[in-house]
Each structure stands twice: as structure tokens, then as C-alpha cells.
C-alpha positions as CSV (number, residue, x, y, z in Angstrom):
1,X,94.9,133.0,108.3
2,X,94.7,131.7,104.7
3,X,97.9,130.4,103.1
4,X,99.8,130.7,106.4
5,X,101.4,127.6,107.9
6,X,99.6,125.1,105.7
7,X,102.2,122.8,104.4
8,X,102.0,119.8,102.0
9,X,103.7,116.5,102.9
10,X,104.7,115.5,99.4
11,X,106.5,112.3,100.6
12,X,104.1,111.3,103.3
13,X,106.8,111.0,106.0
14,X,105.7,113.4,108.8
15,X,104.0,110.6,110.7
16,X,107.2,108.6,110.6
17,X,110.0,111.1,111.1
18,X,108.7,114.3,112.6
19,X,107.0,117.6,112.2
20,X,106.8,119.1,108.7
21,X,108.2,122.6,108.9
22,X,108.7,123.6,105.2
23,X,107.6,122.3,101.8
24,X,108.0,123.3,98.2
25,X,106.8,122.2,94.7
26,X,108.2,123.6,91.5
27,X,107.3,122.6,87.9
28,X,110.3,121.0,86.1
29,X,111.6,123.6,83.6
30,X,111.1,123.0,79.9
31,X,114.0,123.1,77.4
32,X,113.9,125.3,74.3
33,X,114.9,124.5,70.7
34,X,115.6,127.4,68.3
35,X,115.5,127.5,64.5
36,X,117.8,130.2,63.3
37,X,117.5,132.1,60.0
38,X,120.2,133.2,57.6
39,X,121.1,136.1,59.9
40,X,121.4,134.0,63.0
41,X,118.2,135.3,64.5
42,X,115.5,133.0,66.0
43,X,112.9,132.3,63.3
44,X,111.0,129.9,65.4
45,X,111.2,128.2,68.8
46,X,109.7,125.1,70.4
47,X,109.6,124.2,74.1
48,X,109.8,120.6,75.2
49,X,110.5,118.3,78.3
50,X,107.5,119.0,80.5
51,X,104.9,120.6,78.2
52,X,102.0,118.7,80.0
53,X,103.1,120.1,83.3
54,X,103.0,116.8,85.1
55,X,106.6,116.8,86.5
56,X,107.5,118.7,89.7
57,X,110.6,119.1,91.8
58,X,109.5,118.8,95.4
59,X,111.2,119.3,98.8
60,X,110.0,118.8,102.4
61,X,111.9,119.6,105.6
62,X,110.9,117.7,108.8
63,X,111.9,118.5,112.4
64,X,112.8,115.5,114.6
65,X,111.2,116.8,117.9
66,X,109.2,114.0,119.5
67,X,110.3,110.5,118.4
68,X,113.7,109.1,117.6
69,X,114.1,108.1,113.9
70,X,115.7,104.8,112.8
71,X,117.3,106.1,109.7
72,X,117.7,102.8,107.8
73,X,114.1,101.8,108.2
74,X,112.4,105.1,107.9
75,X,114.2,106.7,104.9
76,X,115.0,105.4,101.5
77,X,116.1,106.8,98.2
78,X,114.3,105.8,95.0
79,X,110.7,105.1,94.3
80,X,108.6,106.0,97.4
81,X,105.4,105.2,95.6
82,X,104.2,105.3,92.0
83,X,105.0,108.8,90.7
84,X,107.0,109.8,93.8
85,X,110.8,109.5,93.6
86,X,113.2,110.5,96.3
87,X,116.5,111.6,95.0
88,X,118.1,113.3,98.0
89,X,118.0,113.1,101.8
90,X,119.9,115.4,104.1
91,X,119.9,115.0,107.9
92,X,121.5,117.9,109.8
93,X,122.2,118.3,113.6
94,X,123.9,121.2,115.4
95,X,124.4,122.6,118.9
96,X,121.1,123.5,120.6
97,X,118.8,122.9,117.7
98,X,116.3,120.2,116.7
99,X,117.6,117.8,114.0
100,X,116.2,118.5,110.6
101,X,115.6,116.1,107.7
102,X,115.2,117.5,104.2
103,X,113.8,115.1,101.6
104,X,113.8,116.1,97.9
105,X,112.7,114.4,94.7
106,X,110.4,114.4,91.7
107,X,106.6,114.0,91.5
108,X,104.7,112.8,88.5
109,X,107.1,110.3,86.9
110,X,104.8,107.3,86.7
111,X,106.3,103.9,87.7
112,X,110.0,103.6,87.4
113,X,111.5,101.1,84.9
114,X,112.7,99.2,87.9
115,X,111.3,99.6,91.4
116,X,114.6,100.5,92.9
117,X,115.2,101.7,96.5
118,X,118.3,102.4,98.5
119,X,118.1,102.3,102.3
120,X,120.0,104.8,104.3
121,X,123.0,103.7,106.5
122,X,122.2,102.2,109.9
123,X,121.9,104.9,112.5
124,X,119.5,106.8,114.7
125,X,118.5,110.5,114.9
126,X,117.5,111.3,118.5
127,X,114.7,113.8,119.2
128,X,117.1,116.0,121.1
129,X,118.3,119.6,120.7
130,X,122.0,118.7,120.2
131,X,124.7,117.8,117.7
132,X,124.8,114.1,117.3
133,X,126.7,111.5,115.2
134,X,124.2,109.5,113.1
135,X,126.5,107.1,111.1
136,X,129.9,106.7,109.6
137,X,132.1,108.7,112.1
138,X,133.6,108.1,115.5
139,X,134.6,111.0,117.8
140,X,137.3,110.0,120.4
141,X,138.4,113.5,121.5
142,X,136.8,116.9,121.7
143,X,133.1,118.0,121.7
144,X,130.9,117.6,118.7
145,X,129.5,120.9,117.3
146,X,127.7,119.7,114.2
147,X,127.1,116.6,112.2
148,X,125.2,115.6,109.1
149,X,124.3,112.6,107.0
150,X,123.2,112.9,103.4
151,X,122.6,110.7,100.4
152,X,121.6,111.1,96.8
153,X,120.9,109.1,93.7
154,X,120.8,109.9,90.0
155,X,117.5,110.1,88.1
156,X,117.7,109.1,84.5
157,X,115.1,110.1,81.9
158,X,114.3,108.5,78.6
159,X,112.7,110.9,76.1
160,X,110.8,110.3,72.9
161,X,111.5,112.0,69.6
162,X,109.8,115.2,70.7
163,X,111.9,115.4,73.8
164,X,109.1,114.4,76.1
165,X,109.9,112.0,79.0
166,X,108.5,108.5,78.6
167,X,110.4,106.6,81.3
168,X,112.5,107.2,84.4
169,X,115.0,105.2,86.5
170,X,117.4,105.7,89.4
171,X,120.9,104.6,90.0
172,X,124.3,105.4,91.7
173,X,123.3,106.1,95.4
174,X,126.1,107.4,97.7
175,X,125.9,108.5,101.3
176,X,128.1,111.2,102.9
177,X,128.6,111.9,106.6
178,X,130.3,115.0,108.0
179,X,131.2,116.2,111.5
180,X,132.9,119.1,113.3
181,X,134.3,119.1,116.8
182,X,136.0,121.6,119.1
183,X,139.0,121.0,121.3
184,X,138.3,121.5,125.0
185,X,141.6,120.1,126.4
186,X,145.2,120.1,125.3
187,X,144.3,117.3,122.9
188,X,143.1,118.0,119.3
189,X,139.7,116.8,118.2
190,X,140.0,113.3,116.9
191,X,137.5,112.2,114.3
192,X,137.7,108.9,112.3
193,X,135.8,107.0,109.6
194,X,133.9,103.9,110.8
195,X,134.5,100.5,109.2
196,X,133.0,100.4,105.7
197,X,133.3,104.2,105.2
198,X,136.0,106.0,103.2
199,X,137.4,109.2,104.5
200,X,137.5,112.0,102.0
201,X,140.4,112.8,102.3
202,X,140.8,112.6,106.1
203,X,140.4,114.4,109.3
204,X,141.5,118.1,109.2
205,X,142.4,120.5,112.0
206,X,142.0,124.3,112.1
207,X,144.0,126.2,114.7
208,X,143.1,129.9,114.6
209,X,144.6,132.6,116.8
210,X,142.8,133.2,120.1
211,X,140.0,130.8,119.3
212,X,139.2,127.2,120.0
213,X,140.8,124.6,117.8
214,X,138.3,122.7,115.6
215,X,138.5,119.4,113.7
216,X,136.4,118.2,110.8
217,X,135.9,115.1,108.7
218,X,133.9,113.9,105.7
219,X,133.3,110.2,104.9
220,X,131.4,108.3,102.1
221,X,130.0,104.9,101.3
222,X,127.9,103.5,98.5
223,X,124.4,102.3,99.3
224,X,123.0,98.9,98.5
225,X,120.2,98.7,96.0
226,X,116.9,96.8,96.4
227,X,114.9,96.0,93.3
228,X,111.2,95.2,93.8
229,X,110.0,92.0,92.2
230,X,108.0,92.6,89.0
231,X,104.2,92.5,89.3
232,X,102.7,89.2,88.0
């Protein structure tokens, strides 16, 4: 069947991290500048920012279903290759479902002003249908129900006098890990930040009527930058 199930691996990661299950590619929207007349109406307008149509926002979701993924070696923010920049990575796990990894970024930028990358924190995503802690959090009481690890960086754009992009760069990469657990004994779920991670703001507990008590936590850390040596 035409146009059914045929996906595009924009970031060339399926062979490394799992089955590609969803992809998207959307042109970066242009901005508009208006010239107003004496009545405050638009006398003329100009569009700028991506008038050549070279820049796209792209996203791919991969399913970890056959091989465990070493997060720190398989996934990086920043310049994946010339013209391909990863700005966001989200890894999600939950009860009874395959782990999913969603990678988002920009296509068509050209080479970055610095070949920056940011490796993800040390951790492993197992090819198992279960909630699992990847990095940043320790569970000492209760049963894990969901856990995620995400990271993002900023993409800066330098524009010319007509508002068209002439250079791009990345900076400020931060990772966030979250987890939820349910109490199965008289003890409350206990979740804590690992060394090197900052709890934001700390572990919380929800105790609803006639329902299992649940605990949750969110932790953060900054990622270390690697800058590629300039070409000789």
C-alpha cells in the first residue's frame, strides 16, 4: 500500500537504537514583516527566515525492542552530521510497554560554527517491556511504574540583514530524569537523586483515598560539551 508504513530515518539511528516507528518533517516557519499605512493597515508585507525552504524541523521515534542501548555512546545532542542537528532526546519507559526514544532536531543548517556535541548521561535502556530506571535516580522502596530520561540544547541562529539564517550553533545542554513508583507495603515509595544530579525540588508523595500511594521525583544535571577539532 503506497504511503503506508514507509518511514524516514532522518537521524540514521535505527540500526543503533531500535525500530523506527514514527517520523515527521516540517518546514521551519517564516516570519512576516508588515509595513503599515497612515490608517494602520498593512500596505505591504515581506516574509523571511526560511524563504529558500532549506530548513526543516524533524522528529523520529524509535522502539527499543531487540538490543539494549548504551545511552551515552549511542545518543548525542548537537551536530549529528553536516546539516543535521539534534536538539532534543526523550527516552520513556512504562509498565508493560517497549521503551521509546524520540529524537528531534533541525535539518538543513549547514555545518555549525563549532562542531559541538553533548553525550547523554551514562545508562542503559534494556529491550524489555517494563518500566526501568536509566540514569540519575535510585529506587529503594516501592515498585517502579514509569521512568524517563530527556535532554535538550539550545539552537542559536545568526541572520543576515534580510533576516535569513547564515550560521547556526548549539549550547546549554541539560538532562532531566523523572520516575514514579507505587507503594506495595506499609512503606512509602522512596526515590532519590544519584550523585551528580540535582533533585527538583525533591521526592513527592501522593496518598489518594482508596488507591495505592505513589511517589515521584525529577532530577537534573548539565551535560559536558565536546568540540570537534577544526579541519586542517
